[in-house]
C-alpha positions as CSV (number, residue, x, y, z in Angstrom):
1,M,130.5,88.1,94.9
2,S,129.0,89.2,98.1
3,I,130.1,92.4,99.9
4,I,132.0,90.5,102.5
5,S,134.0,88.7,99.7
6,W,134.9,92.1,98.1
7,I,136.0,93.4,101.5
8,I,138.2,90.4,102.1
9,L,139.5,90.5,98.5
10,G,140.1,94.2,98.9
11,L,141.9,93.8,102.2
12,L,144.2,91.1,100.7
13,A,144.8,93.3,97.5
14,G,145.5,96.3,99.6
15,V,147.9,94.5,101.9
16,L,149.7,93.0,98.9
17,A,149.9,96.3,97.0
18,K,151.3,98.0,100.2
19,W,153.9,95.2,100.5
20,I,154.9,95.5,96.9
21,M,155.0,99.3,96.8
22,P,156.2,100.3,100.3
23,G,156.7,103.9,101.4
24,K,155.4,106.7,103.5
25,D,151.7,107.2,103.0
26,S,149.5,109.6,104.7
27,G,146.8,106.9,105.0
28,G,146.9,103.9,107.3
29,F,145.1,100.7,107.5
30,I,141.8,102.1,106.5
31,I,143.1,103.9,103.4
32,T,144.9,100.8,102.4
33,T,141.8,98.7,102.8
34,L,139.7,101.2,100.8
35,L,142.3,101.4,98.0
36,G,142.3,97.6,98.1
37,I,138.6,97.4,97.6
38,A,138.5,99.9,94.9
39,G,141.5,98.2,93.3
40,A,139.5,95.0,93.4
41,V,136.6,96.7,91.6
42,V,139.1,98.3,89.0
43,G,140.9,95.0,88.5
44,G,137.7,92.9,88.1
45,W,136.3,95.5,85.6
46,V,139.5,95.5,83.5
47,S,139.8,91.7,83.6
48,T,136.2,91.2,82.4
49,L,136.8,94.0,79.9
50,L,139.8,92.2,78.4
51,G,138.2,88.8,78.7
52,I,140.9,87.5,81.1
53,G,138.5,86.4,83.7
54,T,135.2,86.9,85.7
55,T,134.4,88.4,89.0
56,T,132.2,85.5,90.0
57,G,134.3,84.2,92.9
58,L,137.3,84.4,95.1
59,S,140.2,83.0,93.1
60,I,144.0,83.5,92.5
61,G,143.4,85.4,89.3
62,G,140.9,87.7,91.1
63,I,143.5,88.4,93.8
64,V,146.1,89.2,91.2
65,M,143.9,91.4,89.2
66,A,142.7,93.1,92.4
67,T,146.2,93.6,93.5
68,V,147.2,95.2,90.2
69,G,144.2,97.5,90.4
70,A,145.1,98.5,93.9
71,L,148.8,99.1,92.8
72,I,147.5,101.4,90.2
73,L,145.3,103.2,92.6
74,L,148.0,103.4,95.2
75,F,150.4,104.9,92.7
76,V,147.8,107.5,91.7
77,Y,146.9,108.2,95.3
78,N,150.5,108.9,96.2
79,K,151.1,111.2,93.3
80,F,148.0,113.3,94.2
81,V,148.5,113.3,97.9
82,K,152.2,114.4,97.5
C-alpha cells in the first residue's frame, strides 16, 4: 500500500478506535491519527503473522485489523499517559 493509503486507513482506524473507546485523552486529532496509523501497522503485522490476511490493499478486513491495532495502542497510550 502507498503512504496515502496507510494514512487514510490509519485515520479511519483512529476515528473508529476513538469512537469505540471514548474518554478523556490528552491527545487530539493528531494523536488519534498517529495512533491509527501505528495501529494499522500493528494490525497488518499481526494479521499477516497469524495468516488471517495481507496488507496489500484497502479492505474491510484491513480496516478491522487496523482498528483492533489502534484500540490496543489507544489502551496502552491511555495507561501510560495517566
